mmJSON file of the N, C-alpha and C atoms, coordinates in Angstrom:
{"data_MODEL":{"atom_site":{
"group_PDB":["ATOM","ATOM","ATOM","ATOM","ATOM","ATOM","ATOM","ATOM","ATOM","ATOM","ATOM","ATOM","ATOM","ATOM","ATOM","ATOM","ATOM","ATOM","ATOM","ATOM","ATOM","ATOM","ATOM","ATOM","ATOM","ATOM","ATOM","ATOM","ATOM","ATOM","ATOM","ATOM","ATOM","ATOM","ATOM","ATOM","ATOM","ATOM","ATOM","ATOM","ATOM","ATOM","ATOM","ATOM","ATOM","ATOM","ATOM","ATOM","ATOM","ATOM","ATOM","ATOM","ATOM","ATOM","ATOM","ATOM","ATOM","ATOM","ATOM","ATOM","ATOM","ATOM","ATOM","ATOM","ATOM","ATOM","ATOM","ATOM","ATOM","ATOM","ATOM","ATOM","ATOM","ATOM","ATOM","ATOM","ATOM","ATOM","ATOM","ATOM","ATOM","ATOM","ATOM","ATOM","ATOM","ATOM","ATOM","ATOM","ATOM","ATOM","ATOM","ATOM","ATOM","ATOM","ATOM","ATOM","ATOM","ATOM","ATOM","ATOM","ATOM","ATOM","ATOM","ATOM","ATOM","ATOM","ATOM","ATOM","ATOM","ATOM","ATOM","ATOM","ATOM","ATOM","ATOM","ATOM","ATOM","ATOM","ATOM","ATOM","ATOM","ATOM","ATOM","ATOM","ATOM","ATOM","ATOM","ATOM","ATOM","ATOM","ATOM","ATOM","ATOM","ATOM","ATOM","ATOM","ATOM","ATOM","ATOM","ATOM","ATOM","ATOM","ATOM","ATOM","ATOM","ATOM","ATOM","ATOM","ATOM","ATOM","ATOM","ATOM","ATOM","ATOM","ATOM","ATOM","ATOM","ATOM","ATOM","ATOM","ATOM","ATOM","ATOM","ATOM","ATOM","ATOM","ATOM","ATOM","ATOM","ATOM","ATOM","ATOM","ATOM","ATOM","ATOM","ATOM","ATOM","ATOM","ATOM","ATOM","ATOM","ATOM","ATOM","ATOM","ATOM","ATOM","ATOM","ATOM","ATOM","ATOM","ATOM","ATOM","ATOM","ATOM","ATOM","ATOM","ATOM","ATOM","ATOM","ATOM","ATOM","ATOM","ATOM","ATOM","ATOM","ATOM","ATOM","ATOM","ATOM","ATOM","ATOM","ATOM","ATOM","ATOM","ATOM","ATOM","ATOM","ATOM","ATOM","ATOM","ATOM","ATOM","ATOM","ATOM","ATOM","ATOM","ATOM","ATOM","ATOM","ATOM","ATOM","ATOM","ATOM","ATOM","ATOM","ATOM","ATOM","ATOM","ATOM","ATOM","ATOM","ATOM","ATOM"],
"id":[1,2,3,4,5,6,7,8,9,10,11,12,13,14,15,16,17,18,19,20,21,22,23,24,25,26,27,28,29,30,31,32,33,34,35,36,37,38,39,40,41,42,43,44,45,46,47,48,49,50,51,52,53,54,55,56,57,58,59,60,61,62,63,64,65,66,67,68,69,70,71,72,73,74,75,76,77,78,79,80,81,82,83,84,85,86,87,88,89,90,91,92,93,94,95,96,97,98,99,100,101,102,103,104,105,106,107,108,109,110,111,112,113,114,115,116,117,118,119,120,121,122,123,124,125,126,127,128,129,130,131,132,133,134,135,136,137,138,139,140,141,142,143,144,145,146,147,148,149,150,151,152,153,154,155,156,157,158,159,160,161,162,163,164,165,166,167,168,169,170,171,172,173,174,175,176,177,178,179,180,181,182,183,184,185,186,187,188,189,190,191,192,193,194,195,196,197,198,199,200,201,202,203,204,205,206,207,208,209,210,211,212,213,214,215,216,217,218,219,220,221,222,223,224,225,226,227,228,229,230,231,232,233,234,235,236,237,238,239,240,241,242,243],
"type_symbol":["N","C","C","N","C","C","N","C","C","N","C","C","N","C","C","N","C","C","N","C","C","N","C","C","N","C","C","N","C","C","N","C","C","N","C","C","N","C","C","N","C","C","N","C","C","N","C","C","N","C","C","N","C","C","N","C","C","N","C","C","N","C","C","N","C","C","N","C","C","N","C","C","N","C","C","N","C","C","N","C","C","N","C","C","N","C","C","N","C","C","N","C","C","N","C","C","N","C","C","N","C","C","N","C","C","N","C","C","N","C","C","N","C","C","N","C","C","N","C","C","N","C","C","N","C","C","N","C","C","N","C","C","N","C","C","N","C","C","N","C","C","N","C","C","N","C","C","N","C","C","N","C","C","N","C","C","N","C","C","N","C","C","N","C","C","N","C","C","N","C","C","N","C","C","N","C","C","N","C","C","N","C","C","N","C","C","N","C","C","N","C","C","N","C","C","N","C","C","N","C","C","N","C","C","N","C","C","N","C","C","N","C","C","N","C","C","N","C","C","N","C","C","N","C","C","N","C","C","N","C","C","N","C","C","N","C","C","N","C","C","N","C","C"],
"label_atom_id":["N","CA","C","N","CA","C","N","CA","C","N","CA","C","N","CA","C","N","CA","C","N","CA","C","N","CA","C","N","CA","C","N","CA","C","N","CA","C","N","CA","C","N","CA","C","N","CA","C","N","CA","C","N","CA","C","N","CA","C","N","CA","C","N","CA","C","N","CA","C","N","CA","C","N","CA","C","N","CA","C","N","CA","C","N","CA","C","N","CA","C","N","CA","C","N","CA","C","N","CA","C","N","CA","C","N","CA","C","N","CA","C","N","CA","C","N","CA","C","N","CA","C","N","CA","C","N","CA","C","N","CA","C","N","CA","C","N","CA","C","N","CA","C","N","CA","C","N","CA","C","N","CA","C","N","CA","C","N","CA","C","N","CA","C","N","CA","C","N","CA","C","N","CA","C","N","CA","C","N","CA","C","N","CA","C","N","CA","C","N","CA","C","N","CA","C","N","CA","C","N","CA","C","N","CA","C","N","CA","C","N","CA","C","N","CA","C","N","CA","C","N","CA","C","N","CA","C","N","CA","C","N","CA","C","N","CA","C","N","CA","C","N","CA","C","N","CA","C","N","CA","C","N","CA","C","N","CA","C","N","CA","C","N","CA","C","N","CA","C","N","CA","C","N","CA","C","N","CA","C","N","CA","C"],
"label_alt_id":[null,null,null,null,null,null,null,null,null,null,null,null,null,null,null,null,null,null,null,null,null,null,null,null,null,null,null,null,null,null,null,null,null,null,null,null,null,null,null,null,null,null,null,null,null,null,null,null,null,null,null,null,null,null,null,null,null,null,null,null,null,null,null,null,null,null,null,null,null,null,null,null,null,null,null,null,null,null,null,null,null,null,null,null,null,null,null,null,null,null,null,null,null,null,null,null,null,null,null,null,null,null,null,null,null,null,null,null,null,null,null,null,null,null,null,null,null,null,null,null,null,null,null,null,null,null,null,null,null,null,null,null,null,null,null,null,null,null,null,null,null,null,null,null,null,null,null,null,null,null,null,null,null,null,null,null,null,null,null,null,null,null,null,null,null,null,null,null,null,null,null,null,null,null,null,null,null,null,null,null,null,null,null,null,null,null,null,null,null,null,null,null,null,null,null,null,null,null,null,null,null,null,null,null,null,null,null,null,null,null,null,null,null,null,null,null,null,null,null,null,null,null,null,null,null,null,null,null,null,null,null,null,null,null,null,null,null,null,null,null,null,null,null],
"label_comp_id":["MET","MET","MET","ILE","ILE","ILE","ASP","ASP","ASP","THR","THR","THR","ARG","ARG","ARG","PRO","PRO","PRO","ALA","ALA","ALA","GLU","GLU","GLU","ILE","ILE","ILE","GLU","GLU","GLU","ASN","ASN","ASN","ARG","ARG","ARG","GLY","GLY","GLY","SER","SER","SER","VAL","VAL","VAL","GLY","GLY","GLY","HIS","HIS","HIS","TRP","TRP","TRP","GLU","GLU","GLU","GLY","GLY","GLY","ASP","ASP","ASP","LEU","LEU","LEU","ILE","ILE","ILE","ASN","ASN","ASN","GLY","GLY","GLY","ALA","ALA","ALA","SER","SER","SER","ALA","ALA","ALA","THR","THR","THR","GLY","GLY","GLY","ASN","ASN","ASN","LEU","LEU","LEU","VAL","VAL","VAL","THR","THR","THR","LEU","LEU","LEU","VAL","VAL","VAL","GLU","GLU","GLU","ARG","ARG","ARG","ASN","ASN","ASN","THR","THR","THR","ARG","ARG","ARG","ASN","ASN","ASN","THR","THR","THR","LEU","LEU","LEU","ILE","ILE","ILE","GLU","GLU","GLU","ARG","ARG","ARG","THR","THR","THR","SER","SER","SER","THR","THR","THR","LYS","LYS","LYS","GLU","GLU","GLU","ALA","ALA","ALA","ASP","ASP","ASP","LYS","LYS","LYS","ILE","ILE","ILE","LEU","LEU","LEU","ASP","ASP","ASP","PHE","PHE","PHE","LYS","LYS","LYS","SER","SER","SER","LYS","LYS","LYS","PHE","PHE","PHE","MET","MET","MET","LEU","LEU","LEU","PHE","PHE","PHE","LEU","LEU","LEU","GLU","GLU","GLU","PHE","PHE","PHE","PHE","PHE","PHE","LYS","LYS","LYS","ILE","ILE","ILE","GLY","GLY","GLY","THR","THR","THR","ILE","ILE","ILE","LEU","LEU","LEU","ILE","ILE","ILE","ASP","ASP","ASP","SER","SER","SER","VAL","VAL","VAL","PHE","PHE","PHE"],
"label_asym_id":["A","A","A","A","A","A","A","A","A","A","A","A","A","A","A","A","A","A","A","A","A","A","A","A","A","A","A","A","A","A","A","A","A","A","A","A","A","A","A","A","A","A","A","A","A","A","A","A","A","A","A","A","A","A","A","A","A","A","A","A","A","A","A","A","A","A","A","A","A","A","A","A","A","A","A","A","A","A","A","A","A","A","A","A","A","A","A","A","A","A","A","A","A","A","A","A","A","A","A","A","A","A","A","A","A","A","A","A","A","A","A","A","A","A","A","A","A","A","A","A","A","A","A","A","A","A","A","A","A","A","A","A","A","A","A","A","A","A","A","A","A","A","A","A","A","A","A","A","A","A","A","A","A","A","A","A","A","A","A","A","A","A","A","A","A","A","A","A","A","A","A","A","A","A","A","A","A","A","A","A","A","A","A","A","A","A","A","A","A","A","A","A","A","A","A","A","A","A","A","A","A","A","A","A","A","A","A","A","A","A","A","A","A","A","A","A","A","A","A","A","A","A","A","A","A","A","A","A","A","A","A","A","A","A","A","A","A","A","A","A","A","A","A"],
"label_entity_id":["1","1","1","1","1","1","1","1","1","1","1","1","1","1","1","1","1","1","1","1","1","1","1","1","1","1","1","1","1","1","1","1","1","1","1","1","1","1","1","1","1","1","1","1","1","1","1","1","1","1","1","1","1","1","1","1","1","1","1","1","1","1","1","1","1","1","1","1","1","1","1","1","1","1","1","1","1","1","1","1","1","1","1","1","1","1","1","1","1","1","1","1","1","1","1","1","1","1","1","1","1","1","1","1","1","1","1","1","1","1","1","1","1","1","1","1","1","1","1","1","1","1","1","1","1","1","1","1","1","1","1","1","1","1","1","1","1","1","1","1","1","1","1","1","1","1","1","1","1","1","1","1","1","1","1","1","1","1","1","1","1","1","1","1","1","1","1","1","1","1","1","1","1","1","1","1","1","1","1","1","1","1","1","1","1","1","1","1","1","1","1","1","1","1","1","1","1","1","1","1","1","1","1","1","1","1","1","1","1","1","1","1","1","1","1","1","1","1","1","1","1","1","1","1","1","1","1","1","1","1","1","1","1","1","1","1","1","1","1","1","1","1","1"],
"label_seq_id":[1,1,1,2,2,2,3,3,3,4,4,4,5,5,5,6,6,6,7,7,7,8,8,8,9,9,9,10,10,10,11,11,11,12,12,12,13,13,13,14,14,14,15,15,15,16,16,16,17,17,17,18,18,18,19,19,19,20,20,20,21,21,21,22,22,22,23,23,23,24,24,24,25,25,25,26,26,26,27,27,27,28,28,28,29,29,29,30,30,30,31,31,31,32,32,32,33,33,33,34,34,34,35,35,35,36,36,36,37,37,37,38,38,38,39,39,39,40,40,40,41,41,41,42,42,42,43,43,43,44,44,44,45,45,45,46,46,46,47,47,47,48,48,48,49,49,49,50,50,50,51,51,51,52,52,52,53,53,53,54,54,54,55,55,55,56,56,56,57,57,57,58,58,58,59,59,59,60,60,60,61,61,61,62,62,62,63,63,63,64,64,64,65,65,65,66,66,66,67,67,67,68,68,68,69,69,69,70,70,70,71,71,71,72,72,72,73,73,73,74,74,74,75,75,75,76,76,76,77,77,77,78,78,78,79,79,79,80,80,80,81,81,81],
"pdbx_PDB_ins_code":[null,null,null,null,null,null,null,null,null,null,null,null,null,null,null,null,null,null,null,null,null,null,null,null,null,null,null,null,null,null,null,null,null,null,null,null,null,null,null,null,null,null,null,null,null,null,null,null,null,null,null,null,null,null,null,null,null,null,null,null,null,null,null,null,null,null,null,null,null,null,null,null,null,null,null,null,null,null,null,null,null,null,null,null,null,null,null,null,null,null,null,null,null,null,null,null,null,null,null,null,null,null,null,null,null,null,null,null,null,null,null,null,null,null,null,null,null,null,null,null,null,null,null,null,null,null,null,null,null,null,null,null,null,null,null,null,null,null,null,null,null,null,null,null,null,null,null,null,null,null,null,null,null,null,null,null,null,null,null,null,null,null,null,null,null,null,null,null,null,null,null,null,null,null,null,null,null,null,null,null,null,null,null,null,null,null,null,null,null,null,null,null,null,null,null,null,null,null,null,null,null,null,null,null,null,null,null,null,null,null,null,null,null,null,null,null,null,null,null,null,null,null,null,null,null,null,null,null,null,null,null,null,null,null,null,null,null,null,null,null,null,null,null],
"Cartn_x":[51.141,52.508,53.229,54.602,55.574,55.458,55.544,55.368,54.083,52.989,51.839,51.723,52.37,52.423,52.526,51.482,51.647,52.553,52.916,54.057,54.587,53.52,54.007,54.502,54.327,55.258,56.434,56.185,57.747,58.714,58.567,59.102,59.674,59.079,59.227,58.725,57.958,57.181,56.327,55.985,55.631,56.173,55.865,56.227,54.817,54.995,53.9,53.637,54.792,55.187,55.563,55.714,56.282,56.735,57.943,58.399,58.767,58.355,59.136,59.985,60.64,61.603,62.042,62.529,63.51,64.975,65.76,67.269,67.766,68.28,69.154,70.455,70.642,72.456,73.082,74.431,75.367,75.444,75.66,76.063,75.353,73.72,73.33,73.677,73.383,74.325,72.727,71.639,70.062,69.738,68.505,67.823,67.416,67.281,66.972,65.07,64.473,63.246,63.269,62.599,62.818,61.628,61.128,60.176,60.936,60.853,61.66,60.784,60.684,59.453,60.244,59.927,60.373,61.208,60.284,60.619,62.058,61.522,62.564,63.46,63.601,64.155,63.916,63.049,63.299,62.863,63.81,63.748,63.357,62.621,62.626,62.995,64.147,64.818,64.615,64.161,64.219,65.344,66.019,66.643,66.103,66.291,65.317,66.018,66.154,67.133,66.103,65.025,64.503,63.861,63.077,62.443,61.243,61.051,59.435,58.369,57.441,56.415,55.629,55.236,54.44,55.061,56.796,57.652,57.857,57.928,57.542,56.443,55.331,54.264,54.335,54.96,54.691,55.504,56.869,57.534,56.588,56.229,55.322,54.168,53.148,52.277,53.279,54.57,55.384,55.391,56.065,56.038,54.877,53.804,52.356,51.969,52.754,52.624,53.216,54.327,55.458,54.735,54.31,53.904,52.913,52.223,51.434,51.93,53.423,53.932,54.346,54.191,54.804,53.244,53.386,52.348,52.482,51.433,50.933,50.086,50.85,50.006,49.46,51.065,50.922,51.905,51.787,52.62,53.089,54.077,54.246,55.442,54.285,55.512,55.77,57.235,57.975,56.847,56.93,56.199,56.394,58.058,58.016,56.94,56.183,55.209,53.945],
"Cartn_y":[-23.461,-23.216,-22.206,-22.688,-21.78,-20.392,-19.905,-19.176,-18.192,-18.752,-17.76,-17.727,-17.966,-17.814,-16.005,-15.603,-14.413,-14.291,-12.738,-11.87,-12.675,-12.702,-12.937,-14.031,-15.065,-16.409,-16.138,-15.718,-15.569,-14.789,-13.587,-12.817,-13.348,-14.363,-15.135,-14.103,-13.23,-12.281,-13.127,-14.318,-14.746,-16.439,-16.752,-18.316,-19.303,-20.355,-21.616,-21.667,-21.331,-21.802,-22.893,-23.969,-24.956,-25.465,-25.389,-26.386,-27.723,-28.6,-30.086,-30.772,-31.233,-31.409,-33.166,-33.512,-34.524,-34.484,-34.772,-34.622,-36.261,-35.893,-37.312,-37.383,-38.68,-38.435,-39.361,-39.12,-39.296,-40.862,-41.622,-42.934,-43.987,-43.707,-44.897,-44.806,-43.725,-43.595,-43.032,-42.93,-42.453,-41.501,-40.779,-39.813,-39.352,-37.712,-37.256,-36.401,-36.896,-36.461,-35.15,-33.846,-32.759,-31.803,-31.24,-29.937,-28.984,-27.654,-26.181,-25.339,-24.665,-23.732,-22.684,-21.811,-20.36,-19.464,-19.03,-17.879,-18.345,-19.532,-19.666,-20.476,-21.517,-22.337,-23.746,-24.008,-25.388,-26.404,-27.336,-28.347,-30.296,-30.744,-32.11,-32.836,-33.564,-34.758,-36.105,-36.658,-37.993,-38.796,-39.908,-40.793,-41.782,-41.736,-42.537,-43.619,-45.076,-45.768,-45.786,-45.193,-45.19,-44.135,-43.786,-42.336,-42.922,-44.445,-44.604,-43.873,-43.211,-42.774,-42.852,-44.182,-44.784,-44.631,-44.768,-44.809,-43.059,-42.571,-41.169,-40.383,-40.893,-40.579,-41.392,-42.244,-42.972,-41.67,-41.063,-40.067,-39.06,-38.39,-37.021,-37.578,-38.544,-39.066,-39.191,-39.373,-38.828,-37.614,-36.833,-35.187,-34.641,-35.3,-34.381,-34.69,-35.837,-35.952,-34.735,-34.739,-33.84,-32.524,-32.173,-30.815,-30.481,-31.369,-30.801,-29.766,-30.017,-29.504,-27.853,-27.347,-26.283,-25.505,-24.32,-23.234,-23.651,-24.291,-24.497,-23.428,-22.451,-21.736,-22.75,-23.24,-23.595,-24.589,-25.53,-26.242,-26.556,-26.36,-26.462,-27.564,-28.556,-29.822,-29.797,-30.399,-30.592,-31.979,-31.748,-32.871,-34.24,-34.977,-35.639,-36.693,-35.89,-36.271,-37.035],
"Cartn_z":[5.595,4.785,5.451,5.486,5.825,5.417,4.129,3.71,3.846,4.444,4.738,6.326,6.924,8.459,8.786,10.106,10.123,10.412,10.39,10.644,12.723,13.285,14.773,14.982,14.078,13.995,14.163,12.687,11.645,12.098,12.831,13.861,15.354,15.289,16.454,17.805,17.379,18.793,19.491,20.1,21.281,21.257,22.261,22.632,22.377,21.872,21.344,19.944,19.496,17.771,17.435,17.59,16.959,15.655,15.548,14.453,14.01,13.417,13.22,12.018,12.26,11.267,11.307,10.516,9.978,9.834,10.311,10.28,10.281,8.8,8.186,8.597,9.166,9.404,8.315,8.584,7.446,7.576,6.432,6.044,6.981,7.055,7.827,9.404,9.747,11.082,11.841,11.386,11.951,11.835,12.457,11.724,13.547,13.04,14.066,14.137,15.014,15.074,15.516,15.594,16.025,16.299,17.287,17.221,18.392,17.574,18.284,18.413,19.552,19.667,19.59,18.181,17.743,18.447,19.928,20.522,21.241,22.491,23.359,22.904,21.61,21.316,21.917,22.956,23.446,22.442,22.899,21.806,22.501,21.911,21.662,20.695,20.87,20.382,20.263,19.265,19.833,18.151,18.433,17.786,16.882,15.807,15.049,13.888,13.837,12.848,11.192,11.572,10.031,9.715,8.465,7.804,7.376,8.248,7.538,8.278,7.162,7.619,8.754,9.052,10.339,11.349,11.315,12.506,13.174,11.834,12.269,13.227,12.553,13.38,15.009,14.949,16.729,17.389,16.927,17.438,17.724,16.927,16.866,18.04,17.601,19.065,20.125,20.741,21.851,21.873,21.34,21.276,21.905,20.932,21.879,23.126,23.711,25.398,26.137,25.617,26.294,26.183,25.042,24.551,25.426,26.158,27.812,28.176,28.256,29.241,28.882,28.04,27.378,26.631,26.44,25.612,24.128,23.522,22.222,21.272,20.327,19.697,18.156,17.456,16.264,16.288,15.76,15.3,14.118,13.278,11.458,11.658,11.186,10.85,9.477,8.94,7.566,6.982,5.94,4.747,5.523,5.83,6.299,7.586,8.171,9.297,8.249],
"occupancy":[1.0,1.0,1.0,1.0,1.0,1.0,1.0,1.0,1.0,1.0,1.0,1.0,1.0,1.0,1.0,1.0,1.0,1.0,1.0,1.0,1.0,1.0,1.0,1.0,1.0,1.0,1.0,1.0,1.0,1.0,1.0,1.0,1.0,1.0,1.0,1.0,1.0,1.0,1.0,1.0,1.0,1.0,1.0,1.0,1.0,1.0,1.0,1.0,1.0,1.0,1.0,1.0,1.0,1.0,1.0,1.0,1.0,1.0,1.0,1.0,1.0,1.0,1.0,1.0,1.0,1.0,1.0,1.0,1.0,1.0,1.0,1.0,1.0,1.0,1.0,1.0,1.0,1.0,1.0,1.0,1.0,1.0,1.0,1.0,1.0,1.0,1.0,1.0,1.0,1.0,1.0,1.0,1.0,1.0,1.0,1.0,1.0,1.0,1.0,1.0,1.0,1.0,1.0,1.0,1.0,1.0,1.0,1.0,1.0,1.0,1.0,1.0,1.0,1.0,1.0,1.0,1.0,1.0,1.0,1.0,1.0,1.0,1.0,1.0,1.0,1.0,1.0,1.0,1.0,1.0,1.0,1.0,1.0,1.0,1.0,1.0,1.0,1.0,1.0,1.0,1.0,1.0,1.0,1.0,1.0,1.0,1.0,1.0,1.0,1.0,1.0,1.0,1.0,1.0,1.0,1.0,1.0,1.0,1.0,1.0,1.0,1.0,1.0,1.0,1.0,1.0,1.0,1.0,1.0,1.0,1.0,1.0,1.0,1.0,1.0,1.0,1.0,1.0,1.0,1.0,1.0,1.0,1.0,1.0,1.0,1.0,1.0,1.0,1.0,1.0,1.0,1.0,1.0,1.0,1.0,1.0,1.0,1.0,1.0,1.0,1.0,1.0,1.0,1.0,1.0,1.0,1.0,1.0,1.0,1.0,1.0,1.0,1.0,1.0,1.0,1.0,1.0,1.0,1.0,1.0,1.0,1.0,1.0,1.0,1.0,1.0,1.0,1.0,1.0,1.0,1.0,1.0,1.0,1.0,1.0,1.0,1.0,1.0,1.0,1.0,1.0,1.0,1.0],
"B_iso_or_equiv":[0.0,0.0,0.0,0.0,0.0,0.0,0.0,0.0,0.0,0.0,0.0,0.0,0.0,0.0,0.0,0.0,0.0,0.0,0.0,0.0,0.0,0.0,0.0,0.0,0.0,0.0,0.0,0.0,0.0,0.0,0.0,0.0,0.0,0.0,0.0,0.0,0.0,0.0,0.0,0.0,0.0,0.0,0.0,0.0,0.0,0.0,0.0,0.0,0.0,0.0,0.0,0.0,0.0,0.0,0.0,0.0,0.0,0.0,0.0,0.0,0.0,0.0,0.0,0.0,0.0,0.0,0.0,0.0,0.0,0.0,0.0,0.0,0.0,0.0,0.0,0.0,0.0,0.0,0.0,0.0,0.0,0.0,0.0,0.0,0.0,0.0,0.0,0.0,0.0,0.0,0.0,0.0,0.0,0.0,0.0,0.0,0.0,0.0,0.0,0.0,0.0,0.0,0.0,0.0,0.0,0.0,0.0,0.0,0.0,0.0,0.0,0.0,0.0,0.0,0.0,0.0,0.0,0.0,0.0,0.0,0.0,0.0,0.0,0.0,0.0,0.0,0.0,0.0,0.0,0.0,0.0,0.0,0.0,0.0,0.0,0.0,0.0,0.0,0.0,0.0,0.0,0.0,0.0,0.0,0.0,0.0,0.0,0.0,0.0,0.0,0.0,0.0,0.0,0.0,0.0,0.0,0.0,0.0,0.0,0.0,0.0,0.0,0.0,0.0,0.0,0.0,0.0,0.0,0.0,0.0,0.0,0.0,0.0,0.0,0.0,0.0,0.0,0.0,0.0,0.0,0.0,0.0,0.0,0.0,0.0,0.0,0.0,0.0,0.0,0.0,0.0,0.0,0.0,0.0,0.0,0.0,0.0,0.0,0.0,0.0,0.0,0.0,0.0,0.0,0.0,0.0,0.0,0.0,0.0,0.0,0.0,0.0,0.0,0.0,0.0,0.0,0.0,0.0,0.0,0.0,0.0,0.0,0.0,0.0,0.0,0.0,0.0,0.0,0.0,0.0,0.0,0.0,0.0,0.0,0.0,0.0,0.0,0.0,0.0,0.0,0.0,0.0,0.0],
"pdbx_formal_charge":[null,null,null,null,null,null,null,null,null,null,null,null,null,null,null,null,null,null,null,null,null,null,null,null,null,null,null,null,null,null,null,null,null,null,null,null,null,null,null,null,null,null,null,null,null,null,null,null,null,null,null,null,null,null,null,null,null,null,null,null,null,null,null,null,null,null,null,null,null,null,null,null,null,null,null,null,null,null,null,null,null,null,null,null,null,null,null,null,null,null,null,null,null,null,null,null,null,null,null,null,null,null,null,null,null,null,null,null,null,null,null,null,null,null,null,null,null,null,null,null,null,null,null,null,null,null,null,null,null,null,null,null,null,null,null,null,null,null,null,null,null,null,null,null,null,null,null,null,null,null,null,null,null,null,null,null,null,null,null,null,null,null,null,null,null,null,null,null,null,null,null,null,null,null,null,null,null,null,null,null,null,null,null,null,null,null,null,null,null,null,null,null,null,null,null,null,null,null,null,null,null,null,null,null,null,null,null,null,null,null,null,null,null,null,null,null,null,null,null,null,null,null,null,null,null,null,null,null,null,null,null,null,null,null,null,null,null,null,null,null,null,null,null],
"auth_seq_id":[1,1,1,2,2,2,3,3,3,4,4,4,5,5,5,6,6,6,7,7,7,8,8,8,9,9,9,10,10,10,11,11,11,12,12,12,13,13,13,14,14,14,15,15,15,16,16,16,17,17,17,18,18,18,19,19,19,20,20,20,21,21,21,22,22,22,23,23,23,24,24,24,25,25,25,26,26,26,27,27,27,28,28,28,29,29,29,30,30,30,31,31,31,32,32,32,33,33,33,34,34,34,35,35,35,36,36,36,37,37,37,38,38,38,39,39,39,40,40,40,41,41,41,42,42,42,43,43,43,44,44,44,45,45,45,46,46,46,47,47,47,48,48,48,49,49,49,50,50,50,51,51,51,52,52,52,53,53,53,54,54,54,55,55,55,56,56,56,57,57,57,58,58,58,59,59,59,60,60,60,61,61,61,62,62,62,63,63,63,64,64,64,65,65,65,66,66,66,67,67,67,68,68,68,69,69,69,70,70,70,71,71,71,72,72,72,73,73,73,74,74,74,75,75,75,76,76,76,77,77,77,78,78,78,79,79,79,80,80,80,81,81,81],
"auth_comp_id":["MET","MET","MET","ILE","ILE","ILE","ASP","ASP","ASP","THR","THR","THR","ARG","ARG","ARG","PRO","PRO","PRO","ALA","ALA","ALA","GLU","GLU","GLU","ILE","ILE","ILE","GLU","GLU","GLU","ASN","ASN","ASN","ARG","ARG","ARG","GLY","GLY","GLY","SER","SER","SER","VAL","VAL","VAL","GLY","GLY","GLY","HIS","HIS","HIS","TRP","TRP","TRP","GLU","GLU","GLU","GLY","GLY","GLY","ASP","ASP","ASP","LEU","LEU","LEU","ILE","ILE","ILE","ASN","ASN","ASN","GLY","GLY","GLY","ALA","ALA","ALA","SER","SER","SER","ALA","ALA","ALA","THR","THR","THR","GLY","GLY","GLY","ASN","ASN","ASN","LEU","LEU","LEU","VAL","VAL","VAL","THR","THR","THR","LEU","LEU","LEU","VAL","VAL","VAL","GLU","GLU","GLU","ARG","ARG","ARG","ASN","ASN","ASN","THR","THR","THR","ARG","ARG","ARG","ASN","ASN","ASN","THR","THR","THR","LEU","LEU","LEU","ILE","ILE","ILE","GLU","GLU","GLU","ARG","ARG","ARG","THR","THR","THR","SER","SER","SER","THR","THR","THR","LYS","LYS","LYS","GLU","GLU","GLU","ALA","ALA","ALA","ASP","ASP","ASP","LYS","LYS","LYS","ILE","ILE","ILE","LEU","LEU","LEU","ASP","ASP","ASP","PHE","PHE","PHE","LYS","LYS","LYS","SER","SER","SER","LYS","LYS","LYS","PHE","PHE","PHE","MET","MET","MET","LEU","LEU","LEU","PHE","PHE","PHE","LEU","LEU","LEU","GLU","GLU","GLU","PHE","PHE","PHE","PHE","PHE","PHE","LYS","LYS","LYS","ILE","ILE","ILE","GLY","GLY","GLY","THR","THR","THR","ILE","ILE","ILE","LEU","LEU","LEU","ILE","ILE","ILE","ASP","ASP","ASP","SER","SER","SER","VAL","VAL","VAL","PHE","PHE","PHE"],
"auth_asym_id":["A","A","A","A","A","A","A","A","A","A","A","A","A","A","A","A","A","A","A","A","A","A","A","A","A","A","A","A","A","A","A","A","A","A","A","A","A","A","A","A","A","A","A","A","A","A","A","A","A","A","A","A","A","A","A","A","A","A","A","A","A","A","A","A","A","A","A","A","A","A","A","A","A","A","A","A","A","A","A","A","A","A","A","A","A","A","A","A","A","A","A","A","A","A","A","A","A","A","A","A","A","A","A","A","A","A","A","A","A","A","A","A","A","A","A","A","A","A","A","A","A","A","A","A","A","A","A","A","A","A","A","A","A","A","A","A","A","A","A","A","A","A","A","A","A","A","A","A","A","A","A","A","A","A","A","A","A","A","A","A","A","A","A","A","A","A","A","A","A","A","A","A","A","A","A","A","A","A","A","A","A","A","A","A","A","A","A","A","A","A","A","A","A","A","A","A","A","A","A","A","A","A","A","A","A","A","A","A","A","A","A","A","A","A","A","A","A","A","A","A","A","A","A","A","A","A","A","A","A","A","A","A","A","A","A","A","A","A","A","A","A","A","A"],
"auth_atom_id":["N","CA","C","N","CA","C","N","CA","C","N","CA","C","N","CA","C","N","CA","C","N","CA","C","N","CA","C","N","CA","C","N","CA","C","N","CA","C","N","CA","C","N","CA","C","N","CA","C","N","CA","C","N","CA","C","N","CA","C","N","CA","C","N","CA","C","N","CA","C","N","CA","C","N","CA","C","N","CA","C","N","CA","C","N","CA","C","N","CA","C","N","CA","C","N","CA","C","N","CA","C","N","CA","C","N","CA","C","N","CA","C","N","CA","C","N","CA","C","N","CA","C","N","CA","C","N","CA","C","N","CA","C","N","CA","C","N","CA","C","N","CA","C","N","CA","C","N","CA","C","N","CA","C","N","CA","C","N","CA","C","N","CA","C","N","CA","C","N","CA","C","N","CA","C","N","CA","C","N","CA","C","N","CA","C","N","CA","C","N","CA","C","N","CA","C","N","CA","C","N","CA","C","N","CA","C","N","CA","C","N","CA","C","N","CA","C","N","CA","C","N","CA","C","N","CA","C","N","CA","C","N","CA","C","N","CA","C","N","CA","C","N","CA","C","N","CA","C","N","CA","C","N","CA","C","N","CA","C","N","CA","C","N","CA","C","N","CA","C","N","CA","C","N","CA","C","N","CA","C","N","CA","C"],
"pdbx_PDB_model_num":[1,1,1,1,1,1,1,1,1,1,1,1,1,1,1,1,1,1,1,1,1,1,1,1,1,1,1,1,1,1,1,1,1,1,1,1,1,1,1,1,1,1,1,1,1,1,1,1,1,1,1,1,1,1,1,1,1,1,1,1,1,1,1,1,1,1,1,1,1,1,1,1,1,1,1,1,1,1,1,1,1,1,1,1,1,1,1,1,1,1,1,1,1,1,1,1,1,1,1,1,1,1,1,1,1,1,1,1,1,1,1,1,1,1,1,1,1,1,1,1,1,1,1,1,1,1,1,1,1,1,1,1,1,1,1,1,1,1,1,1,1,1,1,1,1,1,1,1,1,1,1,1,1,1,1,1,1,1,1,1,1,1,1,1,1,1,1,1,1,1,1,1,1,1,1,1,1,1,1,1,1,1,1,1,1,1,1,1,1,1,1,1,1,1,1,1,1,1,1,1,1,1,1,1,1,1,1,1,1,1,1,1,1,1,1,1,1,1,1,1,1,1,1,1,1,1,1,1,1,1,1,1,1,1,1,1,1,1,1,1,1,1,1]
}}}
């Protein structure tokens, strides 16, 4: 849970802690699936035309392939995943 994460993560004191989210576009223009590293602000973004959970999980899997190139400590995903 976001309110129980350690101070080191909350304060952005170390690299490797990621947050995922789904951003809804206006008037059916699409959505963005994002992963942001809290310290460096490295960001992975993918556009999608749907908010269906199974399609969003496909994007999450795609992001995981990219994350092998970055340091990973934790990944906090919004409930949409």
